[in-house]
gemmi code that builds the backbone of each chain (N, CA, C; Angstrom):
import gemmi

chains = {
    "A": [
        ("MET", (44.736, 15.442, 2.772), (43.987, 15.592, 1.512), (44.244, 14.371, 0.628)),
        ("ALA", (43.273, 13.926, -0.077), (43.449, 12.794, -0.990), (44.303, 13.230, -2.182)),
        ("GLU", (44.656, 12.226, -3.025), (45.469, 12.564, -4.197), (44.756, 13.599, -5.049)),
        ("LYS", (45.528, 14.492, -5.673), (44.914, 15.490, -6.553), (44.424, 14.796, -7.810)),
        ("PRO", (43.260, 15.221, -8.315), (42.690, 14.560, -9.497), (43.611, 14.601, -10.708)),
        ("GLU", (44.410, 15.677, -10.854), (45.179, 15.762, -12.090), (46.267, 14.694, -12.171)),
        ("ASP", (46.631, 14.093, -11.054), (47.631, 13.037, -11.100), (47.035, 11.742, -11.623)),
        ("LEU", (45.739, 11.641, -11.552), (45.084, 10.396, -11.950), (44.134, 10.665, -13.096)),
        ("ASN", (44.606, 11.438, -14.043), (43.755, 11.793, -15.175), (43.702, 10.709, -16.228)),
        ("LEU", (42.622, 10.719, -16.979), (42.489, 9.817, -18.116), (42.919, 10.585, -19.362)),
        ("PRO", (43.389, 9.859, -20.383), (43.923, 10.568, -21.559), (42.903, 11.489, -22.224)),
        ("ASN", (43.314, 12.735, -22.430), (42.431, 13.747, -23.005), (41.840, 13.366, -24.346)),
        ("ALA", (42.688, 12.809, -25.202), (42.241, 12.489, -26.566), (41.086, 11.499, -26.554)),
        ("VAL", (41.207, 10.485, -25.688), (40.161, 9.466, -25.632), (38.871, 10.049, -25.052)),
        ("ILE", (39.020, 10.826, -23.996), (37.845, 11.457, -23.375), (37.134, 12.331, -24.411)),
        ("THR", (37.905, 13.122, -25.129), (37.324, 14.007, -26.139), (36.561, 13.212, -27.178)),
        ("ARG", (37.150, 12.093, -27.596), (36.486, 11.293, -28.611), (35.149, 10.744, -28.105)),
        ("ILE", (35.167, 10.253, -26.873), (33.930, 9.697, -26.304), (32.857, 10.778, -26.210)),
        ("ILE", (33.247, 11.972, -25.797), (32.291, 13.084, -25.689), (31.715, 13.411, -27.063)),
        ("LYS", (32.606, 13.544, -28.048), (32.143, 13.904, -29.388), (31.170, 12.872, -29.937)),
        ("GLU", (31.470, 11.593, -29.660), (30.598, 10.532, -30.168), (29.233, 10.556, -29.501)),
        ("ALA", (29.185, 11.071, -28.265), (27.921, 11.084, -27.532), (27.035, 12.249, -27.950)),
        ("LEU", (27.668, 13.346, -28.352), (26.898, 14.552, -28.672), (26.478, 14.565, -30.138)),
        ("PRO", (25.457, 15.349, -30.467), (25.057, 15.478, -31.874), (26.207, 16.051, -32.699)),
        ("ASP", (26.188, 15.737, -33.988), (27.255, 16.212, -34.873), (27.398, 17.723, -34.843)),
        ("GLY", (28.624, 18.171, -34.870), (28.866, 19.607, -34.993), (28.842, 20.374, -33.695)),
        ("VAL", (28.518, 19.701, -32.592), (28.496, 20.417, -31.316), (29.923, 20.576, -30.799)),
        ("ASN", (30.251, 21.781, -30.358), (31.579, 22.029, -29.816), (31.620, 21.773, -28.323)),
        ("VAL", (32.818, 21.540, -27.854), (32.994, 21.339, -26.419), (34.095, 22.279, -25.951)),
        ("SER", (33.772, 23.104, -24.967), (34.794, 24.033, -24.498), (35.891, 23.273, -23.767)),
        ("LYS", (37.074, 23.891, -23.732), (38.206, 23.235, -23.085), (37.914, 22.963, -21.610)),
        ("GLU", (37.271, 23.933, -20.979), (36.960, 23.766, -19.556), (35.964, 22.641, -19.332)),
        ("ALA", (34.986, 22.546, -20.236), (33.988, 21.482, -20.125), (34.674, 20.127, -20.282)),
        ("ARG", (35.584, 20.064, -21.244), (36.289, 18.804, -21.502), (37.102, 18.385, -20.276)),
        ("ARG", (37.797, 19.367, -19.698), (38.609, 19.072, -18.520), (37.737, 18.632, -17.346)),
        ("ALA", (36.588, 19.329, -17.202), (35.677, 18.982, -16.106), (35.156, 17.556, -16.273)),
        ("ILE", (34.827, 17.184, -17.492), (34.323, 15.830, -17.721), (35.414, 14.811, -17.441)),
        ("SER", (36.630, 15.125, -17.869), (37.744, 14.213, -17.638), (37.956, 13.980, -16.144)),
        ("GLN", (37.914, 15.057, -15.393), (38.103, 14.922, -13.953), (36.908, 14.234, -13.307)),
        ("ALA", (35.723, 14.513, -13.821), (34.522, 13.836, -13.317), (34.649, 12.336, -13.534)),
        ("ALA", (35.241, 11.959, -14.655), (35.419, 10.535, -14.953), (36.344, 9.885, -13.930)),
        ("SER", (37.403, 10.595, -13.555), (38.317, 10.066, -12.529), (37.601, 9.913, -11.197)),
        ("VAL", (36.794, 10.908, -10.859), (36.022, 10.848, -9.615), (35.062, 9.666, -9.673)),
        ("PHE", (34.475, 9.467, -10.855), (33.550, 8.354, -11.033), (34.242, 7.029, -10.738)),
        ("VAL", (35.458, 6.873, -11.252), (36.201, 5.627, -11.023), (36.412, 5.413, -9.527)),
        ("LEU", (36.820, 6.476, -8.853), (37.073, 6.385, -7.411), (35.803, 6.029, -6.652)),
        ("TYR", (34.738, 6.705, -6.987), (33.466, 6.489, -6.320), (32.975, 5.058, -6.563)),
        ("ALA", (33.051, 4.618, -7.820), (32.610, 3.268, -8.167), (33.473, 2.223, -7.455)),
        ("THR", (34.761, 2.485, -7.401), (35.675, 1.542, -6.753), (35.359, 1.432, -5.272)),
        ("SER", (35.169, 2.597, -4.659), (34.878, 2.634, -3.237), (33.580, 1.880, -2.927)),
        ("CYS", (32.582, 2.120, -3.758), (31.290, 1.459, -3.622), (31.416, -0.047, -3.796)),
        ("ALA", (32.105, -0.440, -4.867), (32.285, -1.862, -5.170), (33.060, -2.538, -4.047)),
        ("ASN", (34.037, -1.825, -3.538), (34.856, -2.390, -2.464), (34.036, -2.667, -1.213)),
        ("ASN", (33.049, -1.826, -0.963), (32.171, -2.057, 0.190), (31.446, -3.380, 0.053)),
        ("PHE", (30.986, -3.674, -1.158), (30.308, -4.947, -1.383), (31.266, -6.114, -1.172)),
        ("ALA", (32.486, -5.964, -1.656), (33.474, -7.034, -1.508), (33.774, -7.269, -0.029)),
        ("MET", (33.929, -6.183, 0.704), (34.256, -6.299, 2.131), (33.113, -6.941, 2.911)),
        ("LYS", (31.877, -6.569, 2.519), (30.710, -7.176, 3.174), (30.724, -8.683, 2.990)),
        ("ALA", (31.152, -9.115, 1.804), (31.204, -10.546, 1.503), (32.522, -11.154, 1.979)),
        ("LYS", (33.300, -10.384, 2.722), (34.576, -10.830, 3.278), (35.554, -11.295, 2.213)),
        ("ARG", (35.530, -10.612, 1.083), (36.470, -10.916, 0.013), (37.479, -9.783, -0.089)),
        ("LYS", (38.712, -10.153, -0.455), (39.726, -9.117, -0.634), (39.811, -8.681, -2.087)),
        ("THR", (39.248, -9.477, -2.959), (39.329, -9.158, -4.384), (38.010, -8.600, -4.888)),
        ("LEU", (38.109, -7.450, -5.536), (36.956, -6.841, -6.192), (36.620, -7.652, -7.422)),
        ("ASN", (35.338, -8.077, -7.521), (34.991, -8.813, -8.725), (33.910, -8.105, -9.524)),
        ("ALA", (33.539, -8.731, -10.650), (32.585, -8.108, -11.565), (31.257, -7.815, -10.873)),
        ("GLY", (30.812, -8.755, -10.058), (29.542, -8.578, -9.347), (29.541, -7.348, -8.461)),
        ("ASP", (30.672, -7.093, -7.820), (30.783, -5.922, -6.948), (30.594, -4.639, -7.747)),
        ("VAL", (31.190, -4.610, -8.930), (31.076, -3.410, -9.768), (29.631, -3.203, -10.210)),
        ("MET", (28.980, -4.295, -10.570), (27.575, -4.190, -10.996), (26.702, -3.695, -9.836)),
        ("SER", (26.950, -4.237, -8.656), (26.194, -3.786, -7.484), (26.443, -2.305, -7.225)),
        ("ALA", (27.687, -1.907, -7.432), (28.031, -0.497, -7.218), (27.248, 0.397, -8.178)),
        ("MET", (27.109, -0.042, -9.434), (26.358, 0.759, -10.414), (24.926, 0.962, -9.959)),
        ("GLU", (24.346, -0.105, -9.435), (22.974, -0.006, -8.945), (22.890, 0.966, -7.785)),
        ("GLU", (23.844, 0.831, -6.882), (23.899, 1.683, -5.703), (24.027, 3.158, -6.090)),
        ("MET", (24.802, 3.400, -7.136), (25.042, 4.775, -7.581), (23.910, 5.297, -8.460)),
        ("GLU", (22.891, 4.463, -8.634), (21.731, 4.817, -9.461), (22.072, 4.940, -10.941)),
        ("PHE", (22.962, 4.085, -11.401), (23.265, 4.029, -12.831), (22.775, 2.704, -13.411)),
        ("GLU", (21.498, 2.387, -13.081), (20.948, 1.127, -13.597), (20.962, 1.076, -15.122)),
        ("ARG", (20.923, 2.240, -15.728), (20.914, 2.298, -17.185), (22.167, 1.666, -17.784)),
        ("PHE", (23.222, 1.577, -16.971), (24.476, 1.016, -17.469), (24.505, -0.507, -17.396)),
        ("LEU", (23.636, -1.079, -16.553), (23.764, -2.506, -16.258), (23.682, -3.393, -17.504)),
        ("GLN", (22.672, -3.174, -18.328), (22.525, -4.028, -19.502), (23.704, -3.882, -20.473)),
        ("PRO", (24.057, -2.654, -20.888), (25.222, -2.518, -21.763), (26.495, -3.102, -21.147)),
        ("LEU", (26.628, -2.998, -19.834), (27.821, -3.546, -19.186), (27.834, -5.063, -19.275)),
        ("ARG", (26.671, -5.670, -19.054), (26.607, -7.138, -19.136), (27.008, -7.606, -20.523)),
        ("GLU", (26.477, -6.934, -21.530), (26.772, -7.329, -22.913), (28.245, -7.133, -23.223)),
        ("ALA", (28.787, -6.000, -22.781), (30.198, -5.723, -23.049), (31.086, -6.754, -22.370)),
        ("LEU", (30.709, -7.160, -21.177), (31.514, -8.138, -20.437), (31.529, -9.472, -21.163)),
        ("GLU", (30.373, -9.865, -21.707), (30.287, -11.107, -22.480), (31.277, -11.078, -23.635)),
        ("ALA", (31.210, -9.998, -24.403), (32.091, -9.856, -25.566), (33.552, -9.856, -25.133)),
        ("TYR", (33.821, -9.174, -24.038), (35.184, -9.084, -23.524), (35.710, -10.462, -23.128)),
        ("LYS", (34.897, -11.221, -22.411), (35.331, -12.538, -21.950), (35.636, -13.450, -23.133)),
        ("LYS", (34.802, -13.339, -24.160), (35.038, -14.165, -25.353), (36.368, -13.787, -25.981)),
        ("GLY", (36.607, -12.488, -26.073), (37.846, -11.996, -26.646), (39.042, -12.442, -25.837)),
        ("GLN", (38.903, -12.399, -24.518), (39.987, -12.791, -23.627), (40.326, -14.258, -23.799)),
        ("LYS", (39.307, -15.065, -24.003), (39.508, -16.501, -24.163), (40.340, -16.740, -25.426)),
        ("GLY", (39.983, -16.045, -26.490), (40.725, -16.192, -27.734), (42.166, -15.731, -27.572)),
        ("LYS", (42.338, -14.635, -26.845), (43.675, -14.073, -26.631), (44.511, -15.005, -25.779)),
        ("LYS", (43.891, -15.613, -24.807), (44.616, -16.517, -23.909), (45.134, -17.701, -24.702)),
        ("GLU", (44.270, -18.203, -25.584), (44.702, -19.333, -26.408), (45.839, -18.922, -27.324)),
        ("ALA", (45.747, -17.701, -27.839), (46.794, -17.202, -28.732), (48.102, -17.012, -27.985)),
        ("SER", (48.031, -16.491, -26.778), (49.263, -16.238, -26.032), (49.872, -17.537, -25.534)),
        ("GLU", (49.037, -18.545, -25.312), (49.574, -19.852, -24.929), (50.322, -20.463, -26.096)),
        ("GLN", (49.798, -20.253, -27.267), (50.467, -20.741, -28.470), (51.807, -20.041, -28.628)),
        ("LYS", (51.794, -18.736, -28.363), (53.012, -17.934, -28.440), (54.039, -18.466, -27.460)),
        ("ARG", (53.579, -18.794, -26.264), (54.485, -19.279, -25.229), (55.059, -20.625, -25.613)),
        ("LYS", (54.244, -21.468, -26.203), (54.725, -22.781, -26.632), (55.816, -22.621, -27.689)),
        ("ASP", (55.594, -21.637, -28.565), (56.608, -21.377, -29.595), (57.903, -20.902, -28.962)),
        ("LYS", (57.752, -20.062, -27.939), (58.938, -19.529, -27.241), (59.705, -20.664, -26.599)),
        ("GLU", (58.993, -21.592, -26.016), (59.612, -22.715, -25.307), (60.559, -23.481, -26.207)),
        ("LYS", (60.179, -23.578, -27.452), (61.027, -24.326, -28.386), (62.370, -23.644, -28.558)),
        ("LYS", (62.381, -22.289, -28.415), (63.621, -21.538, -28.636), (64.420, -21.385, -27.355)),
        ("ASN", (63.696, -21.042, -26.234), (64.396, -20.707, -24.989), (64.693, -21.920, -24.136)),
        ("SER", (65.593, -21.663, -23.137), (65.888, -22.700, -22.146), (64.801, -22.665, -21.084)),
        ("PRO", (64.624, -23.722, -20.302), (63.566, -23.780, -19.293), (63.641, -22.630, -18.296)),
        ("GLY", (64.880, -22.200, -17.949), (65.023, -21.145, -16.948), (64.367, -19.857, -17.399)),
        ("GLU", (64.671, -19.487, -18.636), (64.132, -18.228, -19.170), (62.639, -18.327, -19.358)),
        ("ASN", (62.194, -19.526, -19.600), (60.774, -19.760, -19.834), (59.926, -19.221, -18.701)),
        ("ASP", (60.394, -19.502, -17.459), (59.613, -19.065, -16.296), (59.419, -17.573, -16.290)),
        ("LYS", (60.481, -16.860, -16.688), (60.409, -15.385, -16.677), (59.332, -14.889, -17.614)),
        ("SER", (59.370, -15.379, -18.854), (58.421, -14.852, -19.848), (57.016, -15.245, -19.474)),
        ("ARG", (56.882, -16.413, -18.864), (55.555, -16.850, -18.462), (55.000, -15.912, -17.403)),
        ("ASP", (55.876, -15.587, -16.419), (55.420, -14.712, -15.346), (55.008, -13.351, -15.865)),
        ("GLU", (55.782, -12.835, -16.830), (55.470, -11.504, -17.378), (54.099, -11.506, -17.995)),
        ("GLU", (53.802, -12.555, -18.752), (52.502, -12.607, -19.424), (51.406, -12.731, -18.400)),
        ("GLU", (51.650, -13.509, -17.358), (50.600, -13.693, -16.359), (50.316, -12.382, -15.641)),
        ("ASP", (51.370, -11.603, -15.377), (51.179, -10.330, -14.680), (50.237, -9.427, -15.431)),
        ("GLU", (50.267, -9.522, -16.752), (49.421, -8.631, -17.540), (47.966, -9.008, -17.398)),
        ("HIS", (47.728, -10.317, -17.200), (46.328, -10.732, -17.154), (45.769, -10.738, -15.749)),
        ("MET", (46.626, -11.005, -14.794), (46.119, -11.088, -13.441), (46.722, -10.007, -12.579)),
        ("ASP", (45.958, -9.544, -11.655), (46.474, -8.493, -10.775), (47.354, -9.110, -9.713)),
        ("ASP", (46.775, -9.351, -8.535), (47.594, -9.959, -7.506), (47.190, -11.396, -7.274)),
        ("GLU", (46.422, -11.927, -8.201), (45.950, -13.293, -8.027), (46.793, -14.283, -8.796)),
        ("GLN", (46.814, -15.480, -8.324), (47.445, -16.567, -9.061), (46.358, -17.556, -9.425)),
        ("GLU", (46.344, -17.951, -10.683), (45.353, -18.938, -11.076), (45.998, -20.301, -11.151)),
        ("GLY", (45.632, -21.184, -10.261), (46.221, -22.523, -10.221), (45.993, -23.263, -11.509)),
        ("GLU", (44.858, -22.962, -12.143), (44.474, -23.616, -13.395), (45.573, -23.481, -14.448)),
        ("ASN", (46.073, -22.256, -14.586), (47.108, -21.982, -15.583), (48.353, -22.793, -15.312)),
        ("GLU", (48.765, -22.772, -14.055), (50.020, -23.429, -13.704), (49.915, -24.918, -13.960)),
        ("GLY", (48.724, -25.463, -13.699), (48.529, -26.894, -13.927), (48.739, -27.251, -15.384)),
        ("GLU", (48.137, -26.421, -16.246), (48.236, -26.686, -17.688), (49.690, -26.654, -18.152)),
        ("GLU", (50.415, -25.666, -17.641), (51.789, -25.472, -18.124), (52.653, -26.643, -17.726)),
        ("GLU", (52.402, -27.185, -16.554), (53.220, -28.316, -16.106), (53.085, -29.480, -17.068)),
        ("ASP", (51.888, -29.645, -17.563), (51.676, -30.759, -18.478), (52.503, -30.621, -19.735)),
        ("VAL", (52.639, -29.376, -20.206), (53.301, -29.154, -21.480), (54.814, -29.279, -21.384)),
        ("GLU", (55.349, -28.954, -20.221), (56.816, -28.948, -20.074), (57.386, -30.341, -20.172)),
        ("ASN", (57.922, -30.679, -21.316), (58.490, -32.016, -21.455), (59.891, -31.973, -22.053)),
    ],
    "B": [
        ("MET", (56.374, -2.738, -19.953), (55.356, -1.691, -20.146), (54.965, -1.622, -21.617)),
        ("SER", (55.944, -1.689, -22.508), (55.647, -1.558, -23.931), (54.820, -2.742, -24.404)),
        ("GLU", (55.045, -3.890, -23.777), (54.255, -5.059, -24.153), (52.788, -4.819, -23.855)),
        ("LYS", (52.558, -4.170, -22.735), (51.185, -3.884, -22.327), (50.515, -2.978, -23.354)),
        ("ASN", (51.224, -1.931, -23.762), (50.654, -1.010, -24.743), (50.336, -1.732, -26.035)),
        ("MET", (51.259, -2.626, -26.419), (51.042, -3.386, -27.643), (49.794, -4.227, -27.511)),
        ("GLU", (49.651, -4.855, -26.356), (48.482, -5.705, -26.134), (47.209, -4.896, -26.237)),
        ("GLU", (47.238, -3.685, -25.700), (46.050, -2.848, -25.743), (45.733, -2.466, -27.171)),
        ("LYS", (46.760, -2.207, -27.952), (46.532, -1.847, -29.348), (45.889, -3.020, -30.078)),
        ("VAL", (46.403, -4.218, -29.782), (45.826, -5.407, -30.404), (44.362, -5.526, -30.006)),
        ("GLU", (44.099, -5.234, -28.749), (42.724, -5.286, -28.266), (41.837, -4.362, -29.056)),
        ("HIS", (42.308, -3.131, -29.255), (41.513, -2.157, -29.985), (41.237, -2.641, -31.397)),
        ("ALA", (42.268, -3.207, -31.998), (42.139, -3.632, -33.384), (41.164, -4.796, -33.508)),
        ("THR", (41.315, -5.756, -32.623), (40.518, -6.974, -32.780), (39.154, -6.868, -32.099)),
        ("ASN", (39.063, -6.098, -31.029), (37.807, -6.026, -30.292), (37.304, -4.599, -30.217)),
        ("SER", (36.703, -4.142, -31.283), (36.253, -2.756, -31.279), (35.068, -2.570, -30.353)),
        ("LYS", (34.476, -3.698, -29.898), (33.342, -3.558, -28.997), (33.826, -3.260, -27.582)),
        ("ASN", (35.119, -3.379, -27.350), (35.603, -3.225, -25.990), (35.759, -1.760, -25.592)),
        ("VAL", (36.864, -1.427, -24.977), (36.962, -0.094, -24.409), (38.028, 0.743, -25.099)),
        ("SER", (37.829, 2.075, -25.049), (38.815, 3.005, -25.588), (39.753, 3.479, -24.496)),
        ("LEU", (39.197, 3.653, -23.287), (40.031, 4.132, -22.185), (41.038, 3.050, -21.800)),
        ("PRO", (42.276, 3.463, -21.480), (43.284, 2.467, -21.113), (43.001, 1.857, -19.742)),
        ("MET", (42.885, 0.535, -19.719), (42.560, -0.132, -18.458), (43.683, 0.024, -17.440)),
        ("SER", (44.903, 0.156, -17.925), (46.029, 0.315, -17.006), (45.888, 1.604, -16.204)),
        ("ARG", (45.425, 2.658, -16.858), (45.240, 3.929, -16.162), (44.087, 3.847, -15.174)),
        ("VAL", (43.013, 3.171, -15.588), (41.863, 3.012, -14.695), (42.290, 2.219, -13.462)),
        ("ARG", (43.115, 1.207, -13.694), (43.587, 0.407, -12.563), (44.372, 1.263, -11.578)),
        ("LEU", (45.189, 2.172, -12.122), (45.967, 3.090, -11.281), (45.054, 3.880, -10.355)),
        ("ILE", (43.985, 4.419, -10.944), (43.045, 5.220, -10.166), (42.370, 4.353, -9.112)),
        ("MET", (41.966, 3.160, -9.516), (41.284, 2.269, -8.574), (42.186, 1.912, -7.398)),
        ("LYS", (43.464, 1.675, -7.702), (44.405, 1.287, -6.661), (44.658, 2.408, -5.664)),
        ("SER", (44.389, 3.649, -6.092), (44.645, 4.769, -5.186), (43.566, 4.861, -4.124)),
        ("SER", (42.502, 4.107, -4.311), (41.418, 4.109, -3.336), (41.858, 3.306, -2.114)),
        ("PRO", (41.604, 3.847, -0.915), (42.043, 3.135, 0.290), (41.308, 1.812, 0.465)),
        ("ASP", (41.926, 0.865, 1.088), (41.343, -0.439, 1.398), (41.191, -1.379, 0.213)),
        ("VAL", (41.516, -0.927, -0.972), (41.410, -1.813, -2.134), (42.709, -2.592, -2.289)),
        ("SER", (42.625, -3.915, -2.269), (43.846, -4.698, -2.444), (43.915, -5.291, -3.844)),
        ("CYS", (43.013, -6.256, -4.147), (43.084, -6.921, -5.442), (41.881, -6.579, -6.312)),
        ("ILE", (42.153, -6.473, -7.594), (41.079, -6.190, -8.537), (41.062, -7.255, -9.618)),
        ("ASN", (39.943, -7.962, -9.691), (39.740, -8.975, -10.706), (39.691, -8.312, -12.089)),
        ("GLN", (40.224, -9.032, -13.100), (40.327, -8.451, -14.446), (38.963, -8.033, -15.007)),
        ("ASP", (37.939, -8.857, -14.755), (36.601, -8.512, -15.236), (36.091, -7.248, -14.558)),
        ("ALA", (36.393, -7.112, -13.278), (35.969, -5.913, -12.551), (36.636, -4.673, -13.147)),
        ("LEU", (37.903, -4.811, -13.500), (38.631, -3.694, -14.106), (38.001, -3.321, -15.445)),
        ("PHE", (37.681, -4.340, -16.228), (37.041, -4.068, -17.516), (35.724, -3.331, -17.311)),
        ("LEU", (34.884, -3.843, -16.409), (33.572, -3.242, -16.179), (33.687, -1.790, -15.722)),
        ("THR", (34.646, -1.546, -14.856), (34.820, -0.176, -14.360), (35.227, 0.753, -15.504)),
        ("THR", (36.123, 0.260, -16.345), (36.569, 1.064, -17.485), (35.396, 1.355, -18.410)),
        ("LYS", (34.632, 0.310, -18.712), (33.489, 0.464, -19.608), (32.449, 1.392, -18.994)),
        ("ALA", (32.207, 1.219, -17.703), (31.222, 2.056, -17.026), (31.650, 3.521, -17.068)),
        ("THR", (32.945, 3.760, -16.948), (33.444, 5.133, -16.997), (33.166, 5.747, -18.359)),
        ("GLU", (33.343, 4.957, -19.401), (33.030, 5.463, -20.742), (31.558, 5.808, -20.860)),
        ("LEU", (30.712, 4.907, -20.363), (29.271, 5.151, -20.416), (28.929, 6.409, -19.625)),
        ("PHE", (29.622, 6.573, -18.512), (29.383, 7.741, -17.679), (29.753, 9.029, -18.417)),
        ("VAL", (30.889, 9.022, -19.080), (31.324, 10.211, -19.825), (30.271, 10.587, -20.872)),
        ("GLN", (29.786, 9.575, -21.582), (28.751, 9.818, -22.598), (27.499, 10.405, -21.938)),
        ("HIS", (27.092, 9.774, -20.845), (25.871, 10.166, -20.157), (25.985, 11.592, -19.624)),
        ("LEU", (27.123, 11.890, -19.019), (27.336, 13.226, -18.445), (27.320, 14.293, -19.534)),
        ("ALA", (28.036, 14.001, -20.623), (28.124, 14.978, -21.711), (26.747, 15.246, -22.300)),
        ("LEU", (26.039, 14.159, -22.617), (24.748, 14.321, -23.275), (23.707, 14.956, -22.357)),
        ("SER", (23.657, 14.526, -21.107), (22.696, 15.103, -20.158), (22.933, 16.578, -19.973)),
        ("SER", (24.197, 16.939, -19.816), (24.538, 18.343, -19.592), (24.153, 19.183, -20.797)),
        ("TYR", (24.398, 18.631, -21.960), (24.086, 19.356, -23.187), (22.585, 19.569, -23.324)),
        ("LYS", (21.827, 18.491, -23.106), (20.367, 18.567, -23.265), (19.765, 19.518, -22.236)),
        ("ASN", (20.341, 19.481, -21.046), (19.793, 20.231, -19.938), (20.157, 21.705, -19.980)),
        ("GLY", (21.243, 21.998, -20.691), (21.804, 23.342, -20.616), (21.428, 24.237, -21.774)),
        ("SER", (22.098, 25.362, -21.823), (21.814, 26.345, -22.864), (22.684, 26.106, -24.088)),
        ("GLY", (23.431, 25.007, -24.039), (24.350, 24.713, -25.136), (23.659, 24.555, -26.472)),
        ("LYS", (22.380, 24.158, -26.409), (21.657, 23.925, -27.654), (21.592, 25.188, -28.517)),
        ("GLU", (21.521, 26.343, -27.846), (21.447, 27.597, -28.615), (22.802, 27.980, -29.180)),
        ("THR", (23.820, 27.793, -28.354), (25.149, 28.208, -28.800), (25.896, 27.091, -29.521)),
        ("ASN", (25.314, 25.907, -29.545), (25.933, 24.744, -30.171), (27.268, 24.362, -29.526)),
        ("THR", (27.392, 24.758, -28.275), (28.621, 24.431, -27.555), (28.289, 23.894, -26.183)),
        ("LEU", (28.959, 22.846, -25.794), (28.837, 22.350, -24.432), (29.848, 23.119, -23.584)),
        ("SER", (29.318, 23.872, -22.603), (30.217, 24.706, -21.811), (30.335, 24.184, -20.388)),
        ("TYR", (31.279, 24.739, -19.674), (31.500, 24.330, -18.290), (30.246, 24.555, -17.445)),
        ("SER", (29.543, 25.654, -17.697), (28.366, 25.942, -16.876), (27.265, 24.910, -17.087)),
        ("ASP", (27.176, 24.361, -18.302), (26.195, 23.292, -18.545), (26.474, 22.125, -17.612)),
        ("LEU", (27.751, 21.815, -17.480), (28.139, 20.693, -16.628), (27.881, 20.992, -15.158)),
        ("ALA", (28.249, 22.205, -14.761), (28.057, 22.583, -13.364), (26.582, 22.534, -12.997)),
        ("ASN", (25.735, 22.992, -13.928), (24.286, 22.953, -13.695), (23.789, 21.525, -13.556)),
        ("ALA", (24.266, 20.661, -14.455), (23.841, 19.262, -14.417), (24.247, 18.619, -13.094)),
        ("ALA", (25.454, 18.942, -12.631), (25.942, 18.362, -11.377), (25.086, 18.816, -10.200)),
        ("GLU", (24.632, 20.051, -10.263), (23.807, 20.577, -9.177), (22.402, 20.006, -9.217)),
        ("GLU", (21.848, 19.947, -10.433), (20.425, 19.622, -10.546), (20.121, 18.128, -10.547)),
        ("LYS", (20.997, 17.340, -11.143), (20.666, 15.925, -11.280), (21.204, 15.117, -10.116)),
        ("GLU", (20.333, 14.300, -9.548), (20.728, 13.504, -8.391), (21.889, 12.576, -8.664)),
        ("THR", (21.876, 11.945, -9.826), (22.930, 10.964, -10.096), (24.301, 11.608, -10.256)),
        ("PHE", (24.325, 12.942, -10.494), (25.615, 13.607, -10.638), (26.039, 14.350, -9.374)),
        ("GLN", (25.226, 14.178, -8.331), (25.506, 14.904, -7.093), (26.892, 14.612, -6.537)),
        ("PHE", (27.359, 13.402, -6.759), (28.662, 13.039, -6.190), (29.787, 13.890, -6.761)),
        ("LEU", (29.521, 14.544, -7.888), (30.548, 15.397, -8.490), (30.691, 16.741, -7.784)),
        ("THR", (29.657, 17.123, -7.044), (29.724, 18.445, -6.416), (30.601, 18.430, -5.187)),
        ("GLY", (31.051, 17.234, -4.838), (32.062, 17.158, -3.797), (31.534, 17.235, -2.384)),
        ("GLU", (30.214, 17.184, -2.235), (29.689, 17.310, -0.870), (30.064, 16.116, -0.014)),
        ("SER", (30.149, 14.932, -0.659), (30.465, 13.751, 0.133), (31.892, 13.282, -0.077)),
        ("TRP", (32.707, 14.108, -0.694), (34.075, 13.723, -1.001), (35.077, 14.545, -0.199)),
        ("PRO", (36.243, 13.967, 0.043), (37.284, 14.746, 0.718), (37.806, 15.900, -0.137)),
        ("PHE", (37.680, 15.830, -1.456), (38.097, 16.977, -2.267), (36.932, 17.431, -3.137)),
        ("VAL", (36.929, 18.687, -3.493), (35.821, 19.226, -4.273), (36.253, 19.373, -5.717)),
        ("ILE", (35.671, 18.569, -6.581), (36.159, 18.494, -7.954), (35.932, 19.783, -8.731)),
        ("ILE", (34.777, 20.380, -8.586), (34.472, 21.569, -9.384), (35.381, 22.733, -8.975)),
        ("HIS", (35.584, 22.908, -7.696), (36.434, 24.012, -7.244), (37.875, 23.798, -7.667)),
        ("THR", (38.303, 22.533, -7.653), (39.662, 22.230, -8.094), (39.858, 22.669, -9.535)),
        ("ILE", (38.830, 22.413, -10.355), (38.929, 22.781, -11.765), (38.978, 24.291, -11.904)),
        ("GLN", (38.192, 24.996, -11.102), (38.163, 26.453, -11.203), (39.520, 27.048, -10.875)),
        ("THR", (40.144, 26.516, -9.818), (41.448, 27.065, -9.448), (42.498, 26.701, -10.494)),
        ("LYS", (42.349, 25.509, -11.070), (43.304, 25.046, -12.081), (43.260, 25.932, -13.318)),
        ("SER", (42.073, 26.358, -13.712), (41.981, 27.103, -14.972), (42.527, 28.519, -14.843)),
        ("THR", (42.593, 29.033, -13.621), (43.184, 30.368, -13.455), (44.699, 30.263, -13.268)),
        ("GLY", (45.124, 29.102, -12.740), (46.541, 28.926, -12.428), (47.350, 28.385, -13.583)),
        ("VAL", (48.102, 27.325, -13.291), (49.034, 26.754, -14.278), (48.295, 26.253, -15.522)),
    ],
}
model = gemmi.Model(1)
for chain_id, residues in chains.items():
    chain = gemmi.Chain(chain_id)
    for i, (resn, *xyz) in enumerate(residues, 1):
        res = gemmi.Residue()
        res.name, res.seqid = resn, gemmi.SeqId(i, " ")
        for name, pos in zip(("N", "CA", "C"), xyz):
            atom = gemmi.Atom()
            atom.name, atom.element = name, gemmi.Element(name[0])
            atom.pos, atom.b_iso = gemmi.Position(*pos), 0.0
            res.add_atom(atom)
        chain.add_residue(res)
    model.add_chain(chain)
structure = gemmi.Structure()
structure.add_model(model)
structure.setup_entities()
């Protein structure tokens, strides 16, 4: 049997908020309905991931990328999501760029205080948050330049 | 771990256009899928955002489609009906899945 859905649940409070925002004002949501939607959301993630992964595998890639997810949405007949997703991704990427610049500044400040040895540790921690199992050569190149 | 939570809070504060659902949790679910090795950050974001859109879509469709309009309440049966009747929600009925989501919920509500 696959993992039980309750082990991979999404936070109730957030799910409830999203539901309330979607429904007309004053509409109540039963506890069972809320739980069902929460679990449906987990199933959705699994289904979307599985679908997206098929596209990645077809392209002989090991990493799931944004395009795979978009293709999965189409496959699942959620074309209505495509446009809002594209827009959200744009905004997200812009935000990420700003954050990356901010965290690089933070790291530069840290460098002034810490020794080079410790520097590597904090750098790795920050990178782990942004990247999954990938290494971006671009980042490492930049950092080498700064280390003086 | 706490750094991650802090980062997410900063995200919420500065980027209200982004997502409410925690991407770390979504990543956990995605990783539980067999054959998935690496997930690009943009893909994780899109999946999280899509899940939010899905929750909205499911809630609203079920409400419109069901008898909730009279009682002003979205009930479990509204959802079950939507899952049965609407093609895009068919995957929730568990026919093509190794586990059946609706039945799991039914047993859960009587049990613990």
